MIBA-156387 format. One line per field, with one value per atom (N, C-alpha, C): residue number from 1; x negated, y negated, z negated; residue in one letter; atom name. Coordinates in nm, 2 decimals. Layout:
// MIBA-156387
pos: [NUM_...]
u: [X_...]
v: [Y_...]
w: [Z_...]
code: [A_...]
site: [CA_...]
This chain:
// MIBA-156387
pos: [1_1_1_2_2_2_3_3_3_4_4_4_5_5_5_6_6_6_7_7_7_8_8_8_9_9_9_10_10_10_11_11_11_12_12_12_13_13_13_14_14_14_15_15_15_16_16_16_17_17_17_18_18_18_19_19_19_20_20_20_21_21_21_22_22_22_23_23_23_24_24_24_25_25_25_26_26_26_27_27_27_28_28_28_29_29_29_30_30_30_31_31_31_32_32_32_33_33_33_34_34_34_35_35_35_36_36_36_37_37_37_38_38_38_39_39_39_40_40_40_41_41_41_42_42_42_43_43_43_44_44_44_45_45_45_46_46_46_47_47_47_48_48_48_49_49_49_50_50_50_51_51_51_52_52_52_53_53_53_54_54_54_55_55_55_56_56_56_57_57_57_58_58_58_59_59_59_60_60_60_61_61_61_62_62_62_63_63_63_64_64_64_65_65_65_66_66_66_67_67_67_68_68_68_69_69_69_70_70_70_71_71_71_72_72_72_73_73_73_74_74_74_75_75_75_76_76_76_77_77_77_78_78_78_79_79_79_80_80_80_81_81_81_82_82_82_83_83_83_84_84_84_85_85_85_86_86_86_87_87_87_88_88_88_89_89_89_90_90_90_91_91_91_92_92_92_93_93_93_94_94_94_95_95_95_96_96_96_97_97_97_98_98_98_99_99_99_100_100_100_101_101_101_102_102_102_103_103_103_104_104_104_105_105_105_106_106_106_107_107_107_108_108_108_109_109_109_110_110_110_111_111_111_112_112_112_113_113_113_114_114_114_115_115_115_116_116_116_117_117_117_118_118_118_119_119_119_120_120_120_121_121_121_122_122_122_123_123_123_124_124_124_125_125_125_126_126_126_127_127_127_128_128_128_129_129_129_130_130_130_131_131_131_132_132_132_133_133_133_134_134_134_135_135_135_136_136_136_137_137_137_138_138_138_139_139_139_140_140_140_141_141_141_142_142_142_143_143_143_144_144_144_145_145_145_146_146_146_147_147_147_148_148_148_149_149_149_150_150_150_151_151_151_152_152_152_153_153_153_154_154_154_155_155_155_156_156_156_157_157_157]
u: [-14.03_-14.07_-14.19_-14.23_-14.36_-14.44_-14.56_-14.58_-14.57_-14.55_-14.51_-14.34_-14.31_-14.14_-14.09_-14.09_-14.04_-14.09_-14.22_-14.23_-14.21_-14.18_-14.13_-13.99_-13.91_-13.78_-13.75_-13.82_-13.83_-13.87_-13.94_-13.97_-13.89_-13.82_-13.68_-13.57_-13.55_-13.43_-13.48_-13.63_-13.67_-13.62_-13.61_-13.58_-13.43_-13.35_-13.20_-13.18_-13.27_-13.25_-13.13_-13.05_-12.94_-12.94_-13.01_-13.02_-13.02_-13.09_-13.17_-13.12_-13.05_-12.99_-12.90_-12.86_-12.78_-12.87_-12.81_-12.91_-12.86_-12.93_-12.91_-12.74_-12.73_-12.57_-12.48_-12.48_-12.38_-12.42_-12.52_-12.58_-12.51_-12.52_-12.44_-12.34_-12.26_-12.14_-12.03_-11.93_-11.85_-11.87_-12.00_-12.06_-11.98_-11.89_-11.82_-11.91_-11.86_-11.90_-11.95_-11.84_-11.87_-11.96_-12.02_-12.13_-12.26_-12.26_-12.41_-12.51_-12.47_-12.59_-12.59_-12.54_-12.51_-12.66_-12.72_-12.84_-12.77_-12.76_-12.72_-12.79_-12.73_-12.83_-12.93_-13.04_-13.16_-13.22_-13.17_-13.25_-13.26_-13.39_-13.44_-13.37_-13.31_-13.24_-13.13_-13.07_-12.95_-12.92_-12.81_-12.84_-12.85_-12.84_-12.88_-13.04_-13.07_-13.24_-13.32_-13.22_-13.30_-13.26_-13.14_-13.11_-13.23_-13.25_-13.30_-13.45_-13.50_-13.64_-13.68_-13.55_-13.58_-13.59_-13.51_-13.49_-13.65_-13.71_-13.79_-13.95_-13.92_-14.04_-14.07_-13.94_-13.93_-13.96_-13.95_-13.96_-14.13_-14.21_-14.33_-14.36_-14.33_-14.41_-14.39_-14.28_-14.24_-14.33_-14.36_-14.43_-14.60_-14.61_-14.76_-14.81_-14.72_-14.71_-14.68_-14.63_-14.59_-14.65_-14.71_-14.75_-14.91_-14.98_-15.09_-15.16_-15.09_-15.11_-15.04_-15.06_-14.98_-15.04_-15.02_-15.06_-15.03_-15.10_-15.04_-14.92_-14.82_-14.75_-14.78_-14.75_-14.80_-14.67_-14.74_-14.67_-14.67_-14.55_-14.44_-14.34_-14.37_-14.28_-14.23_-14.28_-14.22_-14.16_-14.18_-14.06_-13.98_-13.91_-13.81_-13.75_-13.58_-13.54_-13.55_-13.52_-13.56_-13.45_-13.32_-13.21_-13.14_-13.11_-13.01_-12.89_-12.86_-12.73_-12.73_-12.67_-12.71_-12.63_-12.66_-12.61_-12.44_-12.44_-12.28_-12.26_-12.13_-12.11_-12.19_-12.17_-12.27_-12.40_-12.49_-12.60_-12.60_-12.54_-12.57_-12.50_-12.41_-12.40_-12.50_-12.56_-12.69_-12.78_-12.81_-12.95_-12.92_-12.81_-12.74_-12.78_-12.74_-12.76_-12.91_-12.96_-13.13_-13.20_-13.16_-13.21_-13.21_-13.08_-13.06_-13.12_-13.11_-13.20_-13.34_-13.40_-13.52_-13.57_-13.50_-13.49_-13.46_-13.39_-13.35_-13.52_-13.54_-13.72_-13.79_-13.78_-13.90_-13.89_-13.76_-13.70_-13.77_-13.78_-13.82_-13.96_-14.04_-14.19_-14.19_-14.10_-14.14_-14.13_-14.06_-14.00_-14.13_-14.18_-14.24_-14.40_-14.42_-14.54_-14.68_-14.80_-14.91_-14.93_-14.88_-14.87_-14.99_-15.10_-15.23_-15.33_-15.35_-15.41_-15.41_-15.53_-15.55_-15.47_-15.40_-15.31_-15.45_-15.46_-15.58_-15.61_-15.52_-15.54_-15.54_-15.54_-15.51_-15.64_-15.63_-15.74_-15.75_-15.71_-15.73_-15.62_-15.48_-15.36_-15.29_-15.21_-15.16_-15.01_-14.95_-14.83_-14.73_-14.81_-14.73_-14.75_-14.88_-14.84_-14.76_-14.75_-14.66_-14.48_-14.47_-14.34_-14.32_-14.41_-14.35_-14.33_-14.41_-14.41_-14.32_-14.22_-14.12_-14.00_-14.02_-13.90_-13.90_-14.03_-14.02_-14.00_-14.05_-14.01_-13.88_-13.79_-13.65_-13.58_-13.61_-13.54_-13.58_-13.67_-13.71_-13.62_-13.60_-13.53_-13.38_-13.35_-13.20_-13.14_-13.23_-13.19_-13.20_-13.22_-13.23_-13.11_-13.10_-12.98_-12.83_-12.86_-12.75_-12.72_-12.82_-12.85_-12.78_-12.82_-12.78_-12.61_-12.58_-12.45_-12.34_-12.37_-12.34_-12.34_-12.46_-12.46_-12.38_-12.31_-12.20_-12.06_-12.08_-11.94_-11.89_-11.95_-11.92_-11.99_-11.97_-12.02_-11.88_-11.82_-11.73_-11.77_-11.92_-11.91_-12.00]
v: [-1.33_-1.45_-1.48_-1.48_-1.53_-1.65_-1.64_-1.82_-1.91_-1.85_-1.93_-1.96_-1.89_-1.88_-1.99_-2.09_-2.22_-2.30_-2.31_-2.36_-2.30_-2.19_-2.11_-2.15_-2.19_-2.23_-2.36_-2.44_-2.60_-2.59_-2.55_-2.53_-2.50_-2.38_-2.37_-2.44_-2.50_-2.59_-2.75_-2.78_-2.90_-2.89_-2.81_-2.78_-2.80_-2.79_-2.85_-2.98_-3.02_-3.12_-3.22_-3.24_-3.35_-3.43_-3.37_-3.49_-3.59_-3.66_-3.79_-3.87_-3.82_-3.86_-3.77_-3.80_-3.72_-3.60_-3.48_-3.40_-3.32_-3.28_-3.22_-3.19_-3.13_-3.07_-3.16_-3.27_-3.35_-3.46_-3.48_-3.60_-3.56_-3.45_-3.41_-3.33_-3.36_-3.29_-3.42_-3.39_-3.46_-3.57_-3.54_-3.66_-3.68_-3.76_-3.78_-3.74_-3.65_-3.61_-3.71_-3.81_-3.95_-4.03_-4.03_-4.13_-4.04_-3.89_-3.82_-3.87_-3.97_-3.98_-4.13_-4.20_-4.36_-4.39_-4.51_-4.56_-4.72_-4.68_-4.86_-4.96_-5.06_-5.19_-5.20_-5.24_-5.26_-5.16_-5.03_-4.88_-4.83_-4.75_-4.67_-4.51_-4.47_-4.33_-4.30_-4.23_-4.18_-4.03_-4.03_-3.89_-3.75_-3.76_-3.61_-3.64_-3.76_-3.74_-3.73_-3.78_-3.76_-3.59_-3.54_-3.40_-3.32_-3.37_-3.22_-3.26_-3.39_-3.42_-3.33_-3.36_-3.26_-3.15_-3.08_-2.93_-2.88_-2.97_-2.93_-2.93_-3.05_-3.05_-2.93_-2.90_-2.80_-2.69_-2.67_-2.53_-2.51_-2.63_-2.64_-2.59_-2.65_-2.65_-2.47_-2.43_-2.27_-2.19_-2.23_-2.15_-2.16_-2.29_-2.29_-2.19_-2.20_-2.12_-1.96_-1.95_-1.78_-1.73_-1.78_-1.73_-1.72_-1.62_-1.64_-1.70_-1.67_-1.73_-1.85_-1.96_-2.08_-2.19_-2.25_-2.36_-2.50_-2.60_-2.71_-2.78_-2.82_-2.87_-3.06_-3.08_-3.20_-3.30_-3.42_-3.55_-3.63_-3.67_-3.68_-3.59_-3.55_-3.45_-3.34_-3.27_-3.15_-3.14_-3.33_-3.31_-3.39_-3.46_-3.54_-3.51_-3.49_-3.44_-3.52_-3.50_-3.57_-3.69_-3.67_-3.78_-3.83_-3.92_-3.95_-3.88_-3.82_-3.73_-3.59_-3.51_-3.37_-3.29_-3.19_-3.19_-3.12_-3.08_-3.06_-3.04_-2.99_-3.01_-2.86_-2.78_-2.68_-2.65_-2.73_-2.77_-2.87_-2.92_-2.99_-2.89_-2.82_-2.68_-2.60_-2.56_-2.46_-2.53_-2.66_-2.71_-2.74_-2.77_-2.75_-2.60_-2.51_-2.38_-2.33_-2.38_-2.31_-2.39_-2.52_-2.58_-2.52_-2.45_-2.39_-2.25_-2.21_-2.06_-2.09_-2.19_-2.16_-2.26_-2.34_-2.33_-2.23_-2.17_-2.01_-1.96_-1.96_-1.87_-1.94_-2.09_-2.14_-2.11_-2.12_-2.14_-1.96_-1.86_-1.73_-1.74_-1.80_-1.82_-1.87_-1.97_-2.03_-1.91_-1.84_-1.73_-1.61_-1.59_-1.47_-1.46_-1.62_-1.62_-1.67_-1.63_-1.69_-1.83_-1.90_-2.07_-2.13_-2.08_-2.19_-2.12_-2.04_-1.95_-2.06_-2.08_-2.15_-2.07_-2.14_-2.08_-2.04_-1.92_-1.90_-1.94_-1.96_-2.07_-2.23_-2.22_-2.37_-2.45_-2.57_-2.66_-2.68_-2.59_-2.59_-2.60_-2.63_-2.66_-2.50_-2.53_-2.41_-2.40_-2.30_-2.27_-2.40_-2.41_-2.53_-2.63_-2.70_-2.81_-2.83_-2.72_-2.75_-2.74_-2.63_-2.66_-2.80_-2.85_-2.98_-3.06_-3.07_-3.15_-3.14_-3.00_-2.99_-3.09_-3.07_-3.12_-3.27_-3.31_-3.45_-3.52_-3.44_-3.48_-3.49_-3.41_-3.34_-3.49_-3.49_-3.61_-3.74_-3.77_-3.91_-3.92_-3.85_-3.83_-3.83_-3.72_-3.77_-3.87_-3.96_-4.09_-4.19_-4.17_-4.24_-4.23_-4.05_-4.01_-4.09_-4.08_-4.17_-4.29_-4.39_-4.52_-4.52_-4.43_-4.45_-4.42_-4.34_-4.30_-4.39_-4.49_-4.61_-4.75_-4.75_-4.85_-4.81_-4.70_-4.64_-4.64_-4.65_-4.68_-4.51_-4.42_-4.31_-4.25_-4.34_-4.28_-4.31_-4.24_-4.26_-4.25_-4.19_-4.17_-4.28]
w: [-20.89_-20.79_-20.80_-20.70_-20.68_-20.69_-20.72_-20.72_-20.60_-20.49_-20.38_-20.36_-20.42_-20.38_-20.37_-20.48_-20.48_-20.35_-20.31_-20.18_-20.08_-20.05_-19.89_-19.95_-20.02_-20.05_-20.00_-20.04_-20.05_-19.87_-19.81_-19.67_-19.57_-19.64_-19.54_-19.53_-19.66_-19.70_-19.65_-19.63_-19.52_-19.39_-19.34_-19.21_-19.17_-19.31_-19.26_-19.38_-19.43_-19.52_-19.50_-19.59_-19.58_-19.69_-19.81_-19.93_-19.93_-19.84_-19.86_-19.71_-19.60_-19.47_-19.42_-19.31_-19.21_-19.17_-19.19_-19.09_-18.96_-18.88_-18.75_-18.69_-18.79_-18.77_-18.72_-18.83_-18.84_-18.77_-18.71_-18.64_-18.45_-18.46_-18.32_-18.29_-18.44_-18.40_-18.35_-18.27_-18.23_-18.15_-18.09_-18.01_-17.85_-17.83_-17.74_-17.59_-17.50_-17.38_-17.31_-17.29_-17.20_-17.23_-17.39_-17.43_-17.45_-17.40_-17.41_-17.35_-17.22_-17.13_-17.13_-17.22_-17.21_-17.31_-17.26_-17.37_-17.40_-17.53_-17.56_-17.52_-17.55_-17.52_-17.59_-17.55_-17.62_-17.69_-17.64_-17.71_-17.61_-17.62_-17.48_-17.47_-17.56_-17.54_-17.54_-17.47_-17.52_-17.59_-17.64_-17.73_-17.67_-17.54_-17.47_-17.48_-17.46_-17.43_-17.60_-17.69_-17.81_-17.85_-17.82_-17.86_-17.78_-17.66_-17.62_-17.67_-17.66_-17.72_-17.87_-17.97_-18.08_-18.04_-17.98_-17.94_-17.88_-17.77_-17.70_-17.80_-17.90_-17.99_-18.09_-18.14_-18.25_-18.16_-18.03_-18.01_-17.95_-17.91_-17.90_-18.04_-18.14_-18.26_-18.29_-18.27_-18.30_-18.22_-18.05_-18.00_-18.05_-18.10_-18.12_-18.25_-18.35_-18.46_-18.46_-18.31_-18.33_-18.18_-18.07_-17.95_-17.93_-17.95_-17.93_-17.81_-17.71_-17.59_-17.52_-17.67_-17.64_-17.54_-17.46_-17.40_-17.48_-17.45_-17.51_-17.36_-17.42_-17.33_-17.27_-17.13_-17.09_-17.16_-17.19_-17.28_-17.20_-17.17_-17.22_-17.12_-17.01_-16.91_-16.97_-17.05_-17.12_-17.25_-17.30_-17.42_-17.41_-17.30_-17.26_-17.16_-17.14_-17.04_-16.94_-16.79_-16.67_-16.63_-16.71_-16.69_-16.83_-16.85_-16.98_-16.99_-16.89_-16.91_-16.92_-16.98_-16.98_-16.83_-16.80_-16.70_-16.69_-16.80_-16.84_-16.98_-17.01_-17.10_-17.22_-17.14_-17.16_-17.20_-17.13_-17.14_-17.29_-17.32_-17.43_-17.56_-17.55_-17.63_-17.64_-17.53_-17.56_-17.62_-17.61_-17.66_-17.81_-17.85_-17.99_-18.05_-17.95_-18.02_-18.03_-17.92_-17.90_-18.00_-18.08_-18.17_-18.33_-18.34_-18.46_-18.44_-18.37_-18.37_-18.39_-18.30_-18.32_-18.49_-18.54_-18.67_-18.78_-18.73_-18.82_-18.78_-18.68_-18.66_-18.75_-18.77_-18.84_-18.98_-19.03_-19.18_-19.19_-19.11_-19.16_-19.18_-19.07_-19.10_-19.23_-19.27_-19.40_-19.53_-19.51_-19.59_-19.62_-19.48_-19.46_-19.40_-19.36_-19.28_-19.39_-19.36_-19.40_-19.39_-19.51_-19.49_-19.49_-19.55_-19.58_-19.49_-19.41_-19.30_-19.19_-19.13_-19.01_-18.89_-18.83_-18.70_-18.62_-18.55_-18.48_-18.37_-18.31_-18.12_-18.17_-18.28_-18.31_-18.35_-18.38_-18.42_-18.60_-18.66_-18.84_-18.89_-18.79_-18.85_-18.90_-19.02_-19.06_-19.03_-19.10_-19.07_-19.16_-19.28_-19.38_-19.31_-19.24_-19.18_-19.06_-19.00_-18.89_-18.93_-19.04_-19.10_-19.12_-19.21_-19.22_-19.14_-19.05_-18.92_-18.86_-18.80_-18.75_-18.81_-18.95_-19.04_-19.05_-19.03_-19.02_-18.91_-18.80_-18.64_-18.63_-18.65_-18.66_-18.72_-18.86_-18.94_-18.89_-18.81_-18.77_-18.65_-18.57_-18.44_-18.46_-18.57_-18.61_-18.64_-18.73_-18.74_-18.64_-18.57_-18.40_-18.34_-18.34_-18.26_-18.37_-18.48_-18.56_-18.52_-18.51_-18.47_-18.31_-18.25_-18.06_-18.10_-18.19_-18.17_-18.23_-18.34_-18.42_-18.32_-18.24_-18.11_-18.00_-17.99_-17.90_-17.95_-18.05_-18.09_-18.14_-18.16_-18.19_-18.32_-18.40_-18.52_-18.63_-18.70_-18.81_-18.97_-18.95_-19.14_-19.16]
code: [M_M_M_T_T_T_H_H_H_D_D_D_E_E_E_P_P_P_L_L_L_R_R_R_E_E_E_L_L_L_L_L_L_G_G_G_H_H_H_L_L_L_L_L_L_E_E_E_W_W_W_E_E_E_A_A_A_A_A_A_H_H_H_V_V_V_G_G_G_F_F_F_D_D_D_K_K_K_A_A_A_V_V_V_A_A_A_Y_Y_Y_C_C_C_R_R_R_P_P_P_A_A_A_L_L_L_R_R_R_G_G_G_K_K_K_R_R_R_P_P_P_A_A_A_G_G_G_L_L_L_P_P_P_H_H_H_S_S_S_P_P_P_W_W_W_E_E_E_L_L_L_L_L_L_E_E_E_H_H_H_I_I_I_R_R_R_R_R_R_A_A_A_Q_Q_Q_R_R_R_D_D_D_I_I_I_L_L_L_D_D_D_F_F_F_C_C_C_T_T_T_D_D_D_P_P_P_D_D_D_Y_Y_Y_R_R_R_E_E_E_K_K_K_E_E_E_W_W_W_P_P_P_K_K_K_D_D_D_F_F_F_W_W_W_P_P_P_P_P_P_A_A_A_P_P_P_A_A_A_P_P_P_P_P_P_S_S_S_D_D_D_A_A_A_A_A_A_W_W_W_D_D_D_A_A_A_S_S_S_I_I_I_E_E_E_A_A_A_F_F_F_R_R_R_K_K_K_D_D_D_R_R_R_E_E_E_R_R_R_L_L_L_A_A_A_A_A_A_L_L_L_A_A_A_R_R_R_D_D_D_G_G_G_D_D_D_L_L_L_T_T_T_A_A_A_P_P_P_I_I_I_P_P_P_H_H_H_G_G_G_D_D_D_G_G_G_A_A_A_T_T_T_L_L_L_L_L_L_V_V_V_E_E_E_L_L_L_V_V_V_L_L_L_A_A_A_A_A_A_D_D_D_H_H_H_A_A_A_A_A_A_Y_Y_Y_H_H_H_V_V_V_G_G_G_Q_Q_Q_L_L_L_V_V_V_L_L_L_V_V_V_R_R_R_R_R_R_A_A_A_L_L_L_G_G_G_D_D_D_W_W_W_T_T_T_S_S_S]
site: [N_CA_C_N_CA_C_N_CA_C_N_CA_C_N_CA_C_N_CA_C_N_CA_C_N_CA_C_N_CA_C_N_CA_C_N_CA_C_N_CA_C_N_CA_C_N_CA_C_N_CA_C_N_CA_C_N_CA_C_N_CA_C_N_CA_C_N_CA_C_N_CA_C_N_CA_C_N_CA_C_N_CA_C_N_CA_C_N_CA_C_N_CA_C_N_CA_C_N_CA_C_N_CA_C_N_CA_C_N_CA_C_N_CA_C_N_CA_C_N_CA_C_N_CA_C_N_CA_C_N_CA_C_N_CA_C_N_CA_C_N_CA_C_N_CA_C_N_CA_C_N_CA_C_N_CA_C_N_CA_C_N_CA_C_N_CA_C_N_CA_C_N_CA_C_N_CA_C_N_CA_C_N_CA_C_N_CA_C_N_CA_C_N_CA_C_N_CA_C_N_CA_C_N_CA_C_N_CA_C_N_CA_C_N_CA_C_N_CA_C_N_CA_C_N_CA_C_N_CA_C_N_CA_C_N_CA_C_N_CA_C_N_CA_C_N_CA_C_N_CA_C_N_CA_C_N_CA_C_N_CA_C_N_CA_C_N_CA_C_N_CA_C_N_CA_C_N_CA_C_N_CA_C_N_CA_C_N_CA_C_N_CA_C_N_CA_C_N_CA_C_N_CA_C_N_CA_C_N_CA_C_N_CA_C_N_CA_C_N_CA_C_N_CA_C_N_CA_C_N_CA_C_N_CA_C_N_CA_C_N_CA_C_N_CA_C_N_CA_C_N_CA_C_N_CA_C_N_CA_C_N_CA_C_N_CA_C_N_CA_C_N_CA_C_N_CA_C_N_CA_C_N_CA_C_N_CA_C_N_CA_C_N_CA_C_N_CA_C_N_CA_C_N_CA_C_N_CA_C_N_CA_C_N_CA_C_N_CA_C_N_CA_C_N_CA_C_N_CA_C_N_CA_C_N_CA_C_N_CA_C_N_CA_C_N_CA_C_N_CA_C_N_CA_C_N_CA_C_N_CA_C_N_CA_C_N_CA_C_N_CA_C_N_CA_C_N_CA_C_N_CA_C_N_CA_C_N_CA_C_N_CA_C_N_CA_C_N_CA_C_N_CA_C_N_CA_C_N_CA_C_N_CA_C_N_CA_C_N_CA_C_N_CA_C_N_CA_C_N_CA_C_N_CA_C_N_CA_C_N_CA_C_N_CA_C_N_CA_C]
């Protein structure tokens, strides 16, 4: 075992963390299609908006970490969907699958990447910082997604 292997394992696990809260996979499971585009009274986002925001932000972090030609996206336009409802059930499923694939790619970076070297086209950020950012951001919005689903009467756990 290398000296940094426990850290790498922890980072990979952190991307799917469910020890202290609901994880992404449970938060999106069994969300009723009729409620995916609904914003509960007093809350600003629908389940679709949160799902897509989580996916888009994670993808942006992955692109930042891996694409030497990365270009910063426009906030908030590029990070939130244009409508509160998904265009189709297939779009909902595709967003979930894309998030999972990108999460796997981030976990692979946690296993094999240089955690402490500055990202060449960044402002001093490291892969370690970006991996923690991805996990923290997703956890925050997954909590919001659970709250929204509860407010819509679509949460049984």
